C-alpha positions in Angstrom: 0.1 0.2 -0.2 1.4 3.7 -1.1 1.7 6.3 1.5 -0.1 9.1 0.1 0.3 12.0 2.2 -2.3 15.3 2.1 -2.2 18.2 0.1 -2.9 21.7 1.1 -6.0 21.2 -1.5 -6.9 18.0 0.3 -7.1 19.7 3.7 -8.8 22.7 2.2 -11.6 20.4 0.8 -12.1 18.4 3.8 -12.0 21.2 6.2 -14.8 23.0 4.0 -17.0 19.9 4.0 -17.1 20.2 8.0 -17.7 23.9 8.0 -14.4 24.5 9.4 -11.5 27.5 8.4 -8.7 25.6 10.2 -7.8 22.3 12.2 -6.8 24.8 15.1 -10.2 26.0 15.0 -11.4 22.6 15.4 -9.1 22.0 18.3 -9.9 24.9 20.0 -13.7 23.9 19.8 -12.8 20.5 21.5 -9.8 21.4 24.0 -9.9 24.2 26.7 -7.4 26.8 25.9 -6.0 26.3 29.6 -5.1 22.8 28.8 -3.5 23.6 25.4 0.1 23.8 25.1 1.2 27.5 24.4 4.4 27.0 23.0 6.8 24.9 20.9 7.5 21.5 22.1 11.3 21.3 23.4 12.9 19.4 20.6 15.9 20.0 19.1 16.3 21.0 15.4 16.0 17.9 12.7 19.0 16.1 12.4 20.5 14.9 9.1 20.5 10.6 8.5 24.2 10.8 9.3 24.3 12.7 12.6 20.9 10.8 13.5 22.4 7.4 13.2 25.5 8.7 15.4 23.4 9.8 17.9 21.2 6.2 18.1 24.5 4.3 18.1 25.8 6.5 21.1 22.6 6.1 22.9 22.8 2.2 22.0 26.1 1.9 23.2 25.0 2.4 26.8 23.3 -1.3 26.6 25.1 -4.5 27.4 23.6 -6.6 24.8 24.0 -10.2 23.8 26.2 -9.3 20.8 28.9 -7.3 23.0 28.9 -9.7 25.9 28.9 -13.6 26.4 25.2 -14.1 27.4 24.1 -16.5 29.9 20.5 -15.0 30.8 17.4 -17.2 30.6 13.9 -17.2 32.2 12.3 -17.6 29.3 14.5 -15.6 26.8 17.6 -17.2 25.3 20.6 -16.3 23.1 20.0 -18.9 20.6 21.8 -19.1 17.5 19.5 -17.6 14.4 20.4 -18.9 10.9 20.9 -16.1 8.4 18.5 -17.3 6.2 15.7 -16.5 8.7 16.4 -13.1 8.6 16.8 -13.1 5.0 13.3 -14.9 4.4 11.5 -13.2 6.9 12.5 -9.6 5.7 10.8 -9.9 2.3 8.2 -7.5 2.2 5.3 -9.8 1.1 5.7 -11.1 4.8 7.5 -8.1 6.6 5.0 -5.6 6.0 1.7 -7.7 5.0 -1.2 -7.9 7.0 -3.9 -10.7 6.8 -6.8 -9.2 4.8 -10.1 -9.7 6.6 -11.0 -12.2 3.4 -8.2 -14.5 4.5 -8.6 -16.6 1.6 -6.9 -14.0 -0.7 -3.5 -14.0 1.3 -2.4 -17.9 0.4 1.1 -17.3 1.3 0.2 -16.1 4.6 -2.3 -18.9 5.2 0.2 -21.4 3.9 2.8 -20.0 6.3 0.4 -20.3 9.1 -0.5 -24.0 8.0 3.2 -25.1 7.6 3.8 -23.6 11.3 1.0 -25.7 12.7 2.1 -28.5 11.2 5.8 -28.1 12.7 4.3 -27.1 16.3 2.3 -30.6 16.0 5.3 -32.4 15.4 7.5 -31.0 18.3 4.3 -31.2 20.8 3.4 -34.8 19.8 -0.5 -33.4 19.9 -3.0 -33.2 17.2 -4.0 -29.4 16.6 -1.9 -26.2 16.9 -3.4 -22.8 16.6 -1.6 -20.1 14.4 0.3 -18.5 17.4 -0.6 -16.3 20.8 1.2 -13.3 21.9 4.0 -15.0 24.1 4.8 -17.9 26.6 2.7 -16.1 29.3 -0.2 -15.5 27.3 -0.4 -19.1 25.5 -0.1 -20.9 29.5 -3.1 -18.4 30.6 -5.2 -19.4 27.3 -4.3 -22.7 27.8 -5.6 -22.8 31.4 -8.8 -21.0 30.4 -9.5 -23.4 27.4 -9.0 -26.3 30.2 -11.7 -24.5 32.5 -14.0 -24.3 29.4 -13.4 -27.9 28.6 -14.0 -29.6 32.0 -17.6 -28.6 33.4 -18.5 -27.9 37.1 -15.0 -27.4 38.1 -13.1 -24.2 38.8 -9.9 -25.1 40.8 -6.6 -24.9 38.9 -3.5 -26.1 40.6 0.1 -24.7 39.5 3.6 -24.6 40.9 6.1 -22.2 42.2 8.3 -23.8 39.8 6.1 -22.0 36.8 7.6 -18.9 35.5 6.4 -16.3 38.0 5.3 -13.8 35.3 3.2 -16.4 33.8 1.3 -16.9 37.3 1.1 -13.3 37.7 -0.7 -13.1 34.5 -2.8 -16.2 35.1 -3.9 -14.9 38.5 -4.9 -11.6 36.7 -7.3 -13.5 34.4 -8.7 -15.7 36.8 -9.5 -13.2 39.6 -12.6 -12.3 38.2 -14.2 -15.0 36.7 -14.6 -17.3 40.0 -12.3 -19.9 39.5 -9.7 -20.6 42.4 -5.7 -20.7 41.9 -4.0 -22.9 43.9 -0.1 -22.4 43.7 1.8 -25.2 45.4 5.3 -24.4 47.0 8.9 -26.1 45.8 9.5 -28.6 47.7 13.1 -28.8 49.1 14.3 -31.5 47.1 12.4 -30.1 44.1 10.2 -33.2 43.2 6.3 -33.1 41.9 5.2 -35.1 44.8 3.3 -31.7 46.2 1.4 -30.6 43.0 0.3 -34.6 42.9 -0.9 -34.5 46.4 -3.1 -31.1 45.6 -4.9 -32.8 42.8 -8.9 -33.7 43.9 -12.1 -34.1 42.3 -12.6 -30.3 42.0 -9.5 -29.7 40.1 -10.4 -28.6 36.3 -6.8 -28.4 35.3 -3.0 -28.8 36.7 -0.6 -26.1 34.6 3.1 -27.1 34.8 6.5 -26.4 33.6 8.9 -29.0 32.1 11.8 -27.9 32.1 10.6 -25.6 34.8 11.5 -22.0 35.8 14.2 -23.2 37.8 15.5 -25.4 35.4 14.9 -28.7 36.5 12.7 -31.5 34.8 9.6 -32.5 36.1 8.1 -35.8 36.6 5.3 -35.3 33.9 3.8 -38.6 33.6 3.5 -39.0 36.9 1.5 -35.7 37.6 -0.5 -36.4 34.2 -1.5 -39.6 35.4 -2.8 -37.7 38.5 -4.7 -35.6 37.0 -6.3 -37.7 34.7 -7.2 -39.9 37.6 -9.1 -37.1 38.9 -10.6 -35.8 35.5 -8.8 -32.9 35.1 -6.3 -31.6 32.3 -2.8 -31.0 32.3 -1.7 -28.0 30.5 2.1 -28.0 30.0 4.4 -25.5 29.4 7.5 -26.3 27.2 11.0 -25.4 26.1 10.5 -26.0 22.1 14.4 -26.7 21.9 14.2 -29.5 24.5 12.2 -31.5 22.4 15.3 -32.2 20.4 16.1 -34.6 23.4 13.3 -35.0 25.8 9.9 -36.5 25.1 7.3 -34.6 23.7 4.2 -32.8 25.9 1.9 -35.2 23.9 4.0 -38.2 24.7 4.1 -37.5 28.6 0.6 -37.3 28.6 0.0 -33.7 28.4 -3.6 -32.7 27.0 -2.8 -28.9 26.2 0.8 -27.7 25.5 1.9 -24.1 25.5 5.4 -22.5 25.0 7.4 -19.2 24.6 8.5 -19.3 21.1 11.4 -16.7 21.3 14.1 -19.6 20.9 12.7 -20.7 17.6 14.6 -18.2 15.4 13.7 -15.0 17.2 15.9 -12.9 18.7 15.9 -11.3 22.3 14.9 -7.9 21.4 14.5 -6.3 24.8 11.8 -8.8 25.8 9.4 -8.8 22.7 7.7 -9.2 20.5 7.6 -12.8 21.3 5.4 -15.8 20.0 3.2 -18.1 22.0 2.9 -21.5 20.9 -0.4 -23.7 21.8 -1.2 -27.0 20.9 -3.8 -29.5 22.0 -5.9 -32.9 21.8 -7.8 -33.3 18.7 -11.2 -33.5 20.9 -10.3 -30.2 22.5 -10.1 -28.1 19.0 -13.4 -26.5 19.2 -12.1 -24.8 22.7 -8.6 -23.9 21.0 -8.1 -20.1 21.0 -7.2 -18.1 18.1 -6.7 -18.9 14.2 -6.4 -22.1 12.7 -5.3 -22.5 9.0 -6.2 -25.7 7.2 -5.5 -27.4 3.7 -8.4 -27.8 1.2 -9.1 -27.8 -2.5 -11.0 -25.1 -4.3 -13.9 -25.6 -7.0 -11.2 -26.2 -9.6 -9.7 -29.0 -7.4 -6.3 -27.0 -6.8 -4.8 -27.2 -3.3 -5.4 -24.1 -1.1 -5.6 -22.9 2.4 -8.2 -21.2 4.3 -8.7 -20.0 7.9 -10.7 -23.6 9.0 -11.3 -22.1 12.6 -11.5 -18.5 13.9 -13.2 -18.9 17.0 -12.4 -14.9 18.4 -14.4 -12.6 18.9 -13.9 -10.5 15.8 -15.6 -13.1 13.9 -18.1 -14.6 16.0 -20.5 -13.7 18.7 -18.4 -12.0 21.9 -20.1 -14.6 24.3 -19.3 -17.7 21.9 -15.8 -16.8 21.5 -12.9 -19.0 23.0 -10.7 -16.1 24.0 -10.8 -12.0 23.6 -7.2 -12.3 21.9 -8.1 -10.6 18.3 -4.5 -11.2 16.9 -1.6 -13.4 16.5 2.3 -13.6 15.9 2.3 -14.7 12.2 5.6 -12.8 11.4 7.3 -14.2 14.5 5.7 -18.0 13.6 6.9 -17.4 10.1 10.5 -17.2 11.6 9.9 -20.3 14.1 9.0 -22.1 10.5 11.8 -21.2 8.6 14.0 -21.9 11.8 12.6 -25.5 12.2 12.7 -26.3 8.8 16.3 -25.5 8.2 17.2 -27.5 11.2 15.1 -30.3 10.7 15.0 -33.0 13.4 18.7 -33.8 13.7 19.7 -30.3 13.8 17.0 -29.7 16.6 18.5 -32.7 18.3 22.0 -31.6 18.1 21.0 -28.1 19.1 19.4 -29.5 22.2 22.5 -32.0 22.8 24.8 -28.7 23.2 22.6 -27.1 25.5 22.4 -30.3 27.6 26.1 -30.8 27.8 27.1 -27.4 28.1 24.9 -26.5 30.8 26.4 -29.6 32.7 30.0 -28.5 32.1 29.1 -25.1 33.2 27.6 -26.6 36.4 30.9 -28.7 37.2 33.0 -25.3 36.3 31.2 -23.1 38.5 30.8 -25.3 41.6 34.4 -25.9 41.6 34.7 -23.2 43.7 33.4 -23.1 47.3 31.8 -20.0 47.1 28.9 -21.4 45.0 26.8 -24.7 45.0 23.9 -25.9 43.1 20.1 -25.8 44.3 18.0 -28.6 43.5 20.8 -30.4 42.1 18.6 -33.0 40.2 18.3 -33.2 36.3 18.2 -30.3 34.1 18.2 -29.2 30.4 20.0 -25.9 30.0 19.4 -23.9 33.2 20.3 -24.3 36.7 20.0 -22.5 40.1 23.5 -21.3 41.6 23.3 -20.3 45.2 26.2 -17.8 46.3 27.5 -18.6 49.7 28.8 -14.8 50.3 25.2 -13.8 49.4 26.2 -11.0 47.1 24.5 -11.8 44.1 23.7 -8.2 42.8 27.6 -7.2 43.2 28.4 -10.5 41.8 26.3 -10.2 38.5 27.5 -6.4 38.4 31.0 -7.4 38.4 30.4 -10.3 35.7 28.8 -7.8 33.4 32.0 -5.4 34.1 34.1 -8.3 32.5 31.8 -8.9 29.4 29.9 -11.4 30.7 26.0 -11.6 31.5 26.3 -14.2 34.1 22.9 -14.9 35.0 19.5 -13.4 36.6 19.2 -12.5 40.1 16.0 -14.7 41.5 15.6 -12.6 44.4 13.7 -10.2 42.2 11.2 -13.2 42.1 11.3 -14.6 45.5 12.9 -13.1 48.4 14.0 -16.4 49.9 16.3 -16.8 46.7 17.9 -13.5 47.5 21.3 -15.6 47.3 20.4 -17.4 43.9 20.6 -16.8 40.4 19.7 -18.7 37.2 22.3 -19.6 34.7 21.3 -20.6 31.1 23.5 -22.2 28.7 22.5 -22.5 25.0 24.5 -23.9 22.1 26.0 -20.6 21.5 28.2 -20.7 24.5 31.8 -22.0 23.8 34.0 -23.8 26.0 36.1 -20.4 26.6 33.0 -18.7 27.2 32.0 -21.2 30.6 35.9 -21.0 31.7 35.9 -17.2 31.6 32.3 -17.4 33.4 33.6 -19.7 35.9 36.9 -17.9 36.3 35.2 -14.5 36.7 32.6 -15.8 39.2 35.4 -17.6 41.6 37.4 -14.4 41.4 34.7 -11.7 41.9 35.2 -9.8 45.3 32.2 -10.9 47.8 30.4 -8.2 50.4 32.4 -9.6 53.1 35.7 -8.8 51.8 34.7 -5.7 50.4 33.4 -4.8 53.9 36.6 -5.8 55.9 38.7 -3.9 53.5 
């Protein structure tokens, strides 16, 4: 679509048609004089392209980024390698600037992308149906719970765990607060196992929301939780790491009824926390409760293969009270990136990426805990993240020191749970080399601690 600006003649014609002499006259009629700004905005003169670019680079240089530092940050956003072809394909104008028209079938390219994306998501989840994406991992987890509540009649109890991402739980709590559902959050046990979740499930439970690998990096006993939920007539909603499916059993194979995920790790950069990609898949018998769009393949009247929006149970398309969700958009551009990424890697590439994460995380655990200052919390099976306790109880100072040495060493967990003020979460992806990990261990081990600084 071309950008056509209004000419003076256009503006004069529009003003004449509404009987106004000027735009200012319209403003004066609607906005009282005492609240109108009576001076020019305090903005500098317009800058040329060279000057503007230099200023933007100067401002950007104040940030610590994954491109300038060795990044061990995690908590749902990860520094994975992105093949160049992902950017090349996703930046094509047909994708980058397009919008799905309200007669969606005229945009066969976009619909085919949605269909291919959904096919890939069903393959990595082991479930029958996927939608065309949601906003992010948090919205996907919450929509999964709402879907389960709508599918299990006459039950309003939702069980989750403190080992689920705290931001996901915040979103879930906000949604459930005014619909009459009860949210029960189970503490993480001393040994980090799943027994507390299983014990909390009863005949009033509609669904259980877990994360595997969980927020603290540990692997949950998903099958045991699924069996316990199903024995009481409840559904299991599992939040998962898409990369982990290269090695770990898929959610559907573990007994999950609904699988949700943050899809940032599939070919999408960190980009300051968004926009990201919400993934959702479910059993076939739950498809009528699945929110968002579902693209399907069919044939036209000439017998040619084509794509359509098979289901679009959102309030833009049907009566509001019949809609499965009030989400009225999706993340097709980011879903495209995920589609290209998964297609480029294939099953073997995904398995290799996951293997690198697993092996390098294990190596990092051993190297960091070689120092007496650190130990591992809930030392059990992990995929690519683990919790480190700083026995000197100076996590903020430790992470600042590491950043000054060119390393983003992890995420302080005290901001989520005050009882973990002495802990930080380390994530290790396939991008981190042995040298990166050795340097991380050395910088952490040599970092001054609070007691040493105080005594000095």
